[in-house]
C-alpha positions in Angstrom: -47.2 32.1 18.8 -49.2 31.4 15.7 -49.8 27.6 16.1 -52.7 27.5 18.5 -55.9 25.5 18.8 -57.6 28.1 21.1 -60.5 29.6 19.3 -60.7 26.8 16.8 -64.1 25.5 17.9 -66.0 22.6 16.4 -69.8 22.7 16.0 -70.3 19.1 14.8 -68.9 15.6 15.3 -67.9 15.5 11.6 -65.8 18.7 12.0 -64.2 17.3 15.1 -63.2 14.1 13.3 -62.0 15.6 10.1 -58.6 14.6 8.7 -56.9 17.9 9.7 -58.9 19.3 12.7 -56.5 22.3 13.2 -57.0 25.1 10.8 -53.4 25.8 10.3 -52.6 22.2 9.4 -55.6 22.2 7.0 -54.6 25.4 5.3 -51.0 24.2 5.1 -52.0 21.1 3.3 -54.2 23.2 0.9 -51.3 25.5 0.1 -48.9 22.6 -0.5 -51.4 20.9 -2.8 -52.2 24.1 -4.7 -48.5 24.7 -5.2 -48.0 21.1 -6.4 -50.9 21.2 -8.8 -50.9 24.8 -10.1 -47.2 25.9 -10.0 -44.9 22.9 -10.3 -46.2 21.7 -13.7 -45.2 25.0 -15.2 -41.6 25.0 -13.9 -40.7 21.3 -13.9 -38.0 20.1 -16.3 -36.6 16.7 -17.3 -34.0 16.6 -14.6 -36.3 17.4 -11.8 -38.9 15.0 -13.1 -36.7 11.9 -13.6 -34.2 12.5 -10.7 -36.3 14.1 -7.9 -40.0 14.4 -8.1 -41.2 11.3 -9.9 -38.9 9.0 -7.7 -40.2 10.8 -4.6 -43.9 10.2 -5.6 -43.3 6.6 -6.7 -41.4 5.6 -3.5 -43.9 7.5 -1.3 -46.6 5.3 -2.7 -44.5 2.2 -1.9 -43.7 3.5 1.6 -47.5 4.1 2.2 -48.2 0.5 1.4 -45.5 -1.0 3.6 -46.3 1.4 6.4 -49.9 0.1 6.4 -48.7 -3.4 6.8 -45.7 -2.9 9.1 -46.4 0.4 10.9 -50.2 0.0 11.4 -50.7 -3.8 11.5 -47.3 -4.8 12.9 -46.6 -7.5 10.2 -43.0 -7.4 9.1 -42.4 -7.8 5.4 -39.2 -8.0 3.3 -41.0 -8.8 0.0 -41.7 -5.3 -1.1 -39.4 -5.6 -4.2 -41.3 -8.7 -5.3 -44.6 -7.0 -5.0 -43.2 -4.0 -6.9 -42.3 -6.4 -9.7 -45.8 -7.9 -9.7 -47.3 -4.4 -10.1 -44.8 -3.6 -12.9 -45.4 -6.8 -14.9 -49.2 -6.6 -14.4 -49.1 -3.1 -15.8 -47.0 -4.3 -18.7 -49.3 -7.2 -19.6 -52.4 -5.0 -19.3 -50.9 -2.3 -21.5 -50.1 -5.0 -24.1 -53.4 -6.8 -23.9 -55.6 -3.7 -23.8 -54.0 -0.9 -25.8 -57.0 1.4 -25.5 -57.4 1.1 -21.7 -57.1 4.4 -19.7 -53.7 4.5 -17.9 -55.4 5.3 -14.6 -57.4 2.0 -14.9 -54.2 0.1 -15.8 -52.4 1.3 -12.7 -55.4 0.5 -10.4 -55.9 -2.9 -12.0 -52.2 -3.7 -11.5 -52.6 -2.8 -7.9 -55.6 -5.1 -7.5 -53.7 -8.0 -9.1 -50.8 -7.3 -6.7 -53.3 -7.3 -3.8 -54.4 -10.8 -4.7 -50.8 -12.0 -4.8 -50.2 -10.2 -1.4 -53.2 -12.1 0.2 -51.7 -15.4 -1.0 -48.3 -14.6 0.5 -49.9 -13.1 3.6 -51.5 -16.5 4.6 -48.4 -17.5 6.7 -49.0 -14.5 8.9 -52.0 -16.3 10.4 -49.5 -18.9 11.9 -46.2 -17.1 12.3 -45.1 -13.5 13.1 -42.0 -11.5 13.8 -38.7 -12.8 12.4 -40.3 -15.9 10.9 -42.8 -13.8 9.0 -40.0 -11.7 7.7 -38.2 -14.8 6.4 -41.4 -16.0 4.8 -42.0 -12.7 3.0 -38.3 -12.7 2.0 -38.9 -16.0 0.3 -41.7 -14.4 -1.6 -39.3 -11.8 -2.8 -36.9 -14.4 -4.3 -39.7 -16.6 -5.7 -41.4 -13.7 -7.5 -38.2 -12.4 -9.0 -37.3 -16.0 -10.1 -40.8 -16.4 -11.6 -40.6 -13.2 -13.7 -37.1 -14.2 -14.9 -37.9 -17.8 -15.9 -41.4 -17.6 -17.4 -41.1 -16.0 -20.9 -44.9 -15.2 -21.0 -44.4 -12.4 -18.4 -41.9 -10.5 -20.6 -43.8 -11.4 -23.8 -41.1 -13.8 -25.0 -38.6 -11.0 -25.5 -35.0 -12.1 -26.3 -33.5 -9.7 -23.8 -35.9 -10.6 -21.0 -36.6 -6.9 -20.4 -40.0 -5.2 -20.6 -40.5 -1.8 -22.1 -43.5 0.5 -21.5 -45.4 1.3 -24.8 -46.7 4.8 -25.3 -50.0 5.5 -23.8 -52.1 8.7 -23.6 -54.5 10.1 -21.0 -57.0 12.6 -22.5 -54.8 12.9 -25.6 -51.5 13.6 -23.7 -48.8 11.0 -23.6 -47.8 9.9 -20.1 -45.7 6.9 -20.9 -43.1 6.3 -23.7 -40.4 8.5 -25.1 -42.7 11.3 -26.1 -44.2 11.7 -22.7 -44.1 15.3 -21.4 -42.6 16.0 -18.0 -45.6 17.9 -16.6 -48.0 15.2 -17.8 -46.1 12.4 -16.1 -45.7 14.4 -13.0 -49.5 15.3 -12.8 -50.4 11.7 -13.4 -48.3 10.5 -10.5 -49.3 13.4 -8.3 -53.1 12.8 -8.8 -52.8 9.1 -7.9 -50.6 9.6 -4.9 -52.7 12.5 -3.5 -56.0 10.5 -3.9 -54.7 7.3 -2.3 -52.8 9.1 0.5 -56.1 10.6 1.6 -57.7 7.1 1.2 -55.0 5.6 3.4 -55.4 8.4 6.0 -59.1 7.7 6.3 -58.6 3.9 6.3 -56.2 4.1 9.2 -58.6 6.3 11.2 -61.6 4.1 10.7 -62.8 0.7 11.9 -60.3 -1.2 9.7 -57.4 0.9 10.9 -58.3 0.4 14.5 -58.4 -3.4 13.9 -55.0 -3.3 12.4 -53.6 -1.3 15.3 -55.2 -3.7 17.8 -53.5 -6.6 16.1 -50.2 -4.7 16.1 -50.4 -3.9 19.8 -51.4 -7.3 21.0 -53.0 -9.8 18.7 -54.3 -12.2 21.4 -56.0 -9.4 23.3 -57.4 -8.1 20.0 -58.9 -11.5 19.2 -60.4 -11.7 22.7 -62.3 -8.4 22.3 -63.7 -9.5 18.9 -61.1 -8.4 16.2 -60.9 -11.3 13.7 -57.1 -11.8 13.1 -57.8 -13.5 9.7 -59.7 -10.6 8.3 -57.4 -7.9 9.9 -54.1 -9.4 8.8 -55.2 -10.4 5.3 -56.9 -7.0 4.7 -53.6 -5.3 5.7 -51.6 -7.5 3.3 -54.2 -6.8 0.5 -54.3 -3.0 1.0 -50.5 -2.8 1.4 -49.9 -4.9 -1.7 -52.4 -2.8 -3.6 -50.4 0.4 -2.9 -47.1 -1.3 -3.6 -48.4 -2.7 -6.8 -49.5 0.7 -8.0 -46.1 2.0 -7.1 -44.5 -0.8 -9.2 -46.8 0.1 -12.1 -45.8 3.8 -11.8 -42.2 2.9 -11.5 -42.2 0.8 -14.6 -44.5 2.9 -16.8 -43.7 6.4 -15.9 -40.3 6.4 -14.1 -38.0 3.8 -15.5 -39.8 3.1 -18.8 -38.2 -0.4 -19.0 -37.3 -2.9 -16.4 -35.6 -6.2 -15.6 -36.8 -7.9 -12.4 -33.4 -8.8 -10.9 -32.0 -5.2 -11.3 -35.1 -3.0 -10.9 -36.9 -4.9 -8.1 -34.1 -6.7 -6.2 -33.8 -7.2 -2.5 -32.2 -3.8 -2.1 -35.5 -2.2 -3.0 -37.2 -4.1 -0.2 -34.7 -2.7 2.3 -34.9 0.8 0.8 -38.7 1.0 1.5 -38.3 -0.5 4.9 -35.7 2.1 5.8 -38.0 4.8 4.5 -40.8 4.0 7.0 -38.3 3.4 9.8 -36.7 6.9 9.3 -40.0 8.6 8.4 -42.0 7.0 11.2 -43.8 3.7 11.7 -47.6 4.1 11.8 -47.7 7.5 10.2 -49.0 8.6 6.8 -46.8 11.7 7.0 -43.9 9.6 8.0 -44.1 7.6 4.7 -43.6 10.9 2.7 -40.9 12.2 5.0 -39.0 8.9 4.8 -39.3 8.8 1.0 -38.1 12.4 0.8 -35.2 11.8 3.1 -33.9 8.7 1.2 -34.5 10.1 -2.3 -33.6 13.8 -1.9 -30.6 13.5 0.4 -28.6 11.3 -2.0 -29.4 13.6 -4.9 -28.3 16.6 -2.8 -25.1 14.9 -1.8 -24.2 13.8 -5.3 -24.7 17.4 -6.6 -22.5 18.8 -3.8 -19.7 16.2 -4.0 -19.6 15.6 -7.7 -21.0 18.8 -9.2 -19.6 21.2 -6.5 -16.3 19.7 -5.3 -15.6 17.7 -8.4 -15.0 14.4 -6.5 -15.0 11.1 -8.5 -18.5 9.6 -8.8 -17.5 6.2 -7.3 -16.0 8.0 -4.2 -19.2 10.1 -3.8 -21.3 6.9 -4.1 -19.4 5.2 -1.3 -19.6 8.3 0.9 -23.3 8.5 0.3 -23.8 5.0 1.6 -21.7 5.8 4.7 -23.6 9.0 5.4 -27.1 7.5 4.8 -26.2 4.5 7.0 -24.9 6.7 9.8 -28.1 8.8 9.6 -30.2 5.7 9.8 -28.4 4.6 13.0 -28.7 8.1 14.4 -32.5 8.2 14.0 -32.9 4.7 15.4 -31.0 5.7 18.5 -32.1 9.3 19.0 -35.7 9.0 17.8 -36.9 5.5 17.0 -40.4 6.7 16.0 -38.9 8.7 13.1 -39.1 12.2 11.7 -42.9 12.2 12.0 -42.5 11.9 15.8 -40.0 14.8 15.8 -42.6 16.9 13.9 -45.3 16.0 16.3 -43.2 17.0 19.3 -42.3 20.3 17.6 -46.0 21.0 17.1 -46.7 20.2 20.8 -44.0 22.6 21.9 -45.5 25.3 19.6 -48.9 24.8 21.1 -47.7 25.4 24.7 -44.9 27.9 24.1 -43.8 29.9 26.0 -44.9 27.7 28.9 -42.7 24.6 29.9 -43.6 21.4 28.2 
């Protein structure tokens, strides 16, 4: 069998601790990234950009953020939609206030602003946890949406209450607005998601990640052995909100183009991201991408088959889609609670030992 570690020797500690220690994994990631950067921009069209690829990248970033908080640090959050709205509105105000600012800087600053808001709403985690923390973060969801609806400054005193992304360029190429090219929007999102996915991977493997996992496994024991709960929990809220804020900025600026908080960032979005990390795998960077792919690509595939293939009514297809996705969520929770990422890990373990019994 080709998936083997035998003969893959390490000659230094750095090589032994690299992100992908097995050559086949490492080469597989290189091939996927090369295809994504060098091939997809030349074949992408408007449908694939707006319906499949950009939503997948944007929601993957949000799933990464929530997985850091819930999967790695064990802090339950139902306020993801509100933090997405913070990132979107921060992006909008920065684009209006600084028309010449590079869009990469705008997205990162929107993430930093969201991180500050996340720290503020993460303070209750020092006293409460579990169901009570979920209720507290759910309150932040409703408060933030109410705030963006009721304070006209956030939507620049627009009569409709909606925000619309102005056109912005990166290196002379439009990435937001009606004249943005599909390949430019795609590459902009891909670069950010790729960079920060590797950052998240290394964060979770380092000292900070180990402190998060210690808090997740048993916070009292973690405090006894010297892990400060204040620093660990608030850093998890900050990093998680930073990622979710960048996702909100990308969703507003490059995916939707315009947004209204009640519709674009409602409570359903919080549950959507939560389902992504549950299906993909809690405490797994790969699981964040697998969960986002599952909940973004499966509905698109079903809609194309039922409406485009069989000619069923769109409303019937939408209801069947909810039934099917809900059934699959229940199936994964029962059969494999650790998600698709765990199934992939088990498959690799079997490949390593094949043909011997596992």
